[in-house]
N, CA, C and O atoms as a GROMACS GRO file, in nm:
protein
  224
    1MET      N    1   8.151  -6.015   5.531
    1MET     CA    2   8.096  -5.903   5.607
    1MET      C    3   7.946  -5.891   5.577
    1MET      O    4   7.902  -5.922   5.466
    2ASN      N    5   7.873  -5.848   5.673
    2ASN     CA    6   7.729  -5.832   5.660
    2ASN      C    7   7.698  -5.713   5.568
    2ASN      O    8   7.736  -5.600   5.598
    3PRO      N    9   7.629  -5.738   5.454
    3PRO     CA   10   7.600  -5.628   5.360
    3PRO      C   11   7.512  -5.520   5.422
    3PRO      O   12   7.526  -5.402   5.389
    4ASN      N   13   7.422  -5.559   5.511
    4ASN     CA   14   7.334  -5.462   5.576
    4ASN      C   15   7.417  -5.368   5.664
    4ASN      O   16   7.395  -5.248   5.666
    5LEU      N   17   7.512  -5.425   5.737
    5LEU     CA   18   7.599  -5.346   5.822
    5LEU      C   19   7.683  -5.250   5.737
    5LEU      O   20   7.699  -5.133   5.774
    6GLU      N   21   7.734  -5.298   5.627
    6GLU     CA   22   7.814  -5.213   5.538
    6GLU      C   23   7.732  -5.097   5.484
    6GLU      O   24   7.780  -4.984   5.476
    7PHE      N   25   7.607  -5.125   5.446
    7PHE     CA   26   7.518  -5.020   5.396
    7PHE      C   27   7.500  -4.911   5.500
    7PHE      O   28   7.511  -4.792   5.470
    8HIS      N   29   7.473  -4.951   5.624
    8HIS     CA   30   7.448  -4.854   5.730
    8HIS      C   31   7.575  -4.778   5.769
    8HIS      O   32   7.569  -4.660   5.804
    9LYS      N   33   7.688  -4.845   5.763
    9LYS     CA   34   7.815  -4.777   5.790
    9LYS      C   35   7.839  -4.670   5.683
    9LYS      O   36   7.885  -4.560   5.714
   10GLN      N   37   7.809  -4.702   5.557
   10GLN     CA   38   7.827  -4.607   5.448
   10GLN      C   39   7.733  -4.488   5.464
   10GLN      O   40   7.773  -4.373   5.446
   11LYS      N   41   7.607  -4.515   5.499
   11LYS     CA   42   7.510  -4.407   5.518
   11LYS      C   43   7.552  -4.317   5.634
   11LYS      O   44   7.541  -4.194   5.624
   12LEU      N   45   7.600  -4.376   5.743
   12LEU     CA   46   7.647  -4.297   5.856
   12LEU      C   47   7.764  -4.210   5.816
   12LEU      O   48   7.772  -4.093   5.854
   13ALA      N   49   7.856  -4.265   5.738
   13ALA     CA   50   7.972  -4.188   5.692
   13ALA      C   51   7.925  -4.069   5.607
   13ALA      O   52   7.979  -3.959   5.619
   14GLU      N   53   7.825  -4.091   5.521
   14GLU     CA   54   7.772  -3.983   5.437
   14GLU      C   55   7.707  -3.875   5.524
   14GLU      O   56   7.726  -3.756   5.499
   15ILE      N   57   7.631  -3.916   5.624
   15ILE     CA   58   7.565  -3.820   5.713
   15ILE      C   59   7.668  -3.738   5.789
   15ILE      O   60   7.656  -3.616   5.799
   16LEU      N   61   7.770  -3.804   5.841
   16LEU     CA   62   7.874  -3.732   5.916
   16LEU      C   63   7.949  -3.635   5.826
   16LEU      O   64   7.985  -3.526   5.869
   17GLU      N   65   7.973  -3.674   5.702
   17GLU     CA   66   8.042  -3.585   5.608
   17GLU      C   67   7.954  -3.463   5.576
   17GLU      O   68   8.004  -3.351   5.572
   18ARG      N   69   7.826  -3.485   5.555
   18ARG     CA   70   7.734  -3.373   5.529
   18ARG      C   71   7.727  -3.280   5.650
   18ARG      O   72   7.716  -3.159   5.635
   19ASP      N   73   7.732  -3.339   5.770
   19ASP     CA   74   7.728  -3.258   5.892
   19ASP      C   75   7.853  -3.170   5.899
   19ASP      O   76   7.844  -3.052   5.935
   20LYS      N   77   7.967  -3.226   5.866
   20LYS     CA   78   8.092  -3.149   5.867
   20LYS      C   79   8.084  -3.030   5.772
   20LYS      O   80   8.135  -2.922   5.803
   21ARG      N   81   8.020  -3.050   5.658
   21ARG     CA   82   8.008  -2.943   5.559
   21ARG      C   83   7.894  -2.847   5.592
   21ARG      O   84   7.876  -2.747   5.524
   22GLY      N   85   7.818  -2.876   5.696
   22GLY     CA   86   7.708  -2.790   5.737
   22GLY      C   87   7.585  -2.803   5.648
   22GLY      O   88   7.506  -2.710   5.638
   23GLU      N   89   7.570  -2.918   5.584
   23GLU     CA   90   7.460  -2.937   5.489
   23GLU      C   91   7.338  -3.005   5.551
   23GLU      O   92   7.234  -3.017   5.486
   24LEU      N   93   7.347  -3.049   5.675
   24LEU     CA   94   7.233  -3.117   5.736
   24LEU      C   95   7.132  -3.016   5.786
   24LEU      O   96   7.167  -2.911   5.840
   25LYS      N   97   7.005  -3.049   5.768
   25LYS     CA   98   6.898  -2.965   5.819
   25LYS      C   99   6.846  -3.027   5.947
   25LYS      O  100   6.828  -3.149   5.956
   26THR      N  101   6.822  -2.945   6.046
   26THR     CA  102   6.762  -2.995   6.169
   26THR      C  103   6.614  -2.956   6.170
   26THR      O  104   6.576  -2.852   6.115
   27TYR      N  105   6.534  -3.039   6.231
   27TYR     CA  106   6.390  -3.018   6.235
   27TYR      C  107   6.344  -3.006   6.380
   27TYR      O  108   6.399  -3.070   6.469
   28SER      N  109   6.242  -2.925   6.400
   28SER     CA  110   6.176  -2.923   6.531
   28SER      C  111   6.094  -3.052   6.541
   28SER      O  112   6.072  -3.121   6.442
   29LYS      N  113   6.051  -3.082   6.661
   29LYS     CA  114   5.970  -3.203   6.682
   29LYS      C  115   5.845  -3.198   6.595
   29LYS      O  116   5.805  -3.299   6.537
   30GLU      N  117   5.783  -3.083   6.587
   30GLU     CA  118   5.660  -3.068   6.510
   30GLU      C  119   5.686  -3.087   6.360
   30GLU      O  120   5.609  -3.153   6.290
   31GLU      N  121   5.796  -3.028   6.311
   31GLU     CA  122   5.832  -3.044   6.169
   31GLU      C  123   5.859  -3.190   6.137
   31GLU      O  124   5.813  -3.242   6.036
   32PHE      N  125   5.934  -3.256   6.225
   32PHE     CA  126   5.966  -3.397   6.203
   32PHE      C  127   5.840  -3.482   6.201
   32PHE      O  128   5.824  -3.567   6.113
   33GLU      N  129   5.751  -3.460   6.297
   33GLU     CA  130   5.627  -3.538   6.302
   33GLU      C  131   5.541  -3.515   6.179
   33GLU      O  132   5.478  -3.608   6.129
   34ALA      N  133   5.537  -3.391   6.130
   34ALA     CA  134   5.460  -3.361   6.009
   34ALA      C  135   5.520  -3.433   5.888
   34ALA      O  136   5.447  -3.491   5.807
   35LEU      N  137   5.651  -3.430   5.876
   35LEU     CA  138   5.717  -3.500   5.766
   35LEU      C  139   5.696  -3.650   5.775
   35LEU      O  140   5.673  -3.717   5.674
   36GLN      N  141   5.704  -3.703   5.896
   36GLN     CA  142   5.685  -3.846   5.916
   36GLN      C  143   5.542  -3.886   5.879
   36GLN      O  144   5.521  -3.988   5.813
   37LYS      N  145   5.445  -3.806   5.920
   37LYS     CA  146   5.304  -3.835   5.889
   37LYS      C  147   5.283  -3.832   5.736
   37LYS      O  148   5.215  -3.919   5.681
   38LYS      N  149   5.341  -3.732   5.670
   38LYS     CA  150   5.329  -3.722   5.524
   38LYS      C  151   5.391  -3.844   5.457
   38LYS      O  152   5.332  -3.901   5.365
   39HIS      N  153   5.508  -3.884   5.503
   39HIS     CA  154   5.576  -4.000   5.446
   39HIS      C  155   5.493  -4.127   5.467
   39HIS      O  156   5.478  -4.208   5.376
   40ASP      N  157   5.440  -4.144   5.588
   40ASP     CA  158   5.358  -4.261   5.618
   40ASP      C  159   5.234  -4.265   5.528
   40ASP      O  160   5.196  -4.372   5.479
   41GLN      N  161   5.171  -4.149   5.506
   41GLN     CA  162   5.053  -4.143   5.421
   41GLN      C  163   5.088  -4.180   5.276
   41GLN      O  164   5.013  -4.252   5.210
   42GLU      N  165   5.203  -4.131   5.228
   42GLU     CA  166   5.247  -4.165   5.093
   42GLU      C  167   5.271  -4.315   5.079
   42GLU      O  168   5.237  -4.374   4.977
   43LEU      N  169   5.330  -4.376   5.182
   43LEU     CA  170   5.352  -4.520   5.178
   43LEU      C  171   5.221  -4.597   5.177
   43LEU      O  172   5.206  -4.695   5.103
   44LEU      N  173   5.124  -4.552   5.258
   44LEU     CA  174   4.993  -4.619   5.260
   44LEU      C  175   4.925  -4.609   5.124
   44LEU      O  176   4.867  -4.707   5.077
   45GLU      N  177   4.933  -4.492   5.061
   45GLU     CA  178   4.872  -4.475   4.930
   45GLU      C  179   4.942  -4.561   4.825
   45GLU      O  180   4.877  -4.622   4.741
   46LYS      N  181   5.074  -4.566   4.831
   46LYS     CA  182   5.150  -4.647   4.737
   46LYS      C  183   5.114  -4.795   4.754
   46LYS      O  184   5.094  -4.866   4.656
   47TYR      N  185   5.106  -4.839   4.880
   47TYR     CA  186   5.071  -4.979   4.906
   47TYR      C  187   4.930  -5.009   4.856
   47TYR      O  188   4.908  -5.114   4.796
   48ALA      N  189   4.836  -4.919   4.878
   48ALA     CA  190   4.698  -4.938   4.832
   48ALA      C  191   4.694  -4.946   4.680
   48ALA      O  192   4.623  -5.029   4.623
   49ASN      N  193   4.770  -4.859   4.613
   49ASN     CA  194   4.774  -4.861   4.467
   49ASN      C  195   4.837  -4.990   4.416
   49ASN      O  196   4.792  -5.044   4.314
   50ASN      N  197   4.939  -5.041   4.483
   50ASN     CA  198   5.002  -5.165   4.442
   50ASN      C  199   4.907  -5.283   4.457
   50ASN      O  200   4.908  -5.374   4.374
   51LYS      N  201   4.825  -5.281   4.562
   51LYS     CA  202   4.728  -5.388   4.580
   51LYS      C  203   4.624  -5.384   4.469
   51LYS      O  204   4.582  -5.489   4.420
   52LYS      N  205   4.582  -5.263   4.429
   52LYS     CA  206   4.482  -5.249   4.321
   52LYS      C  207   4.540  -5.302   4.190
   52LYS      O  208   4.471  -5.373   4.116
   53VAL      N  209   4.664  -5.268   4.160
   53VAL     CA  210   4.729  -5.309   4.036
   53VAL      C  211   4.745  -5.461   4.030
   53VAL      O  212   4.725  -5.522   3.926
   54SER      N  213   4.780  -5.520   4.143
   54SER     CA  214   4.803  -5.665   4.145
   54SER      C  215   4.671  -5.742   4.152
   54SER      O  216   4.670  -5.865   4.142
   55GLY      N  217   4.559  -5.671   4.169
   55GLY     CA  218   4.428  -5.736   4.169
   55GLY      C  219   4.391  -5.802   4.300
   55GLY      O  220   4.303  -5.888   4.304
   56GLN      N  221   4.456  -5.764   4.406
   56GLN     CA  222   4.424  -5.826   4.536
   56GLN      C  223   4.310  -5.755   4.603
   56GLN      O  224   4.270  -5.793   4.713
   0.00000   0.00000   0.00000
């Protein structure tokens, strides 16, 4: 079996279970875009720091 497929099936099962329990948070489009922008910025900073550490 494809390990990637199994991983995503497990994650989907976890999400559906959390939804059943009412634990999922929903976001407005603006909230989602702000979170996505913050996450992207954190990844860019992490990547830049990794390049500095590796001496590239």
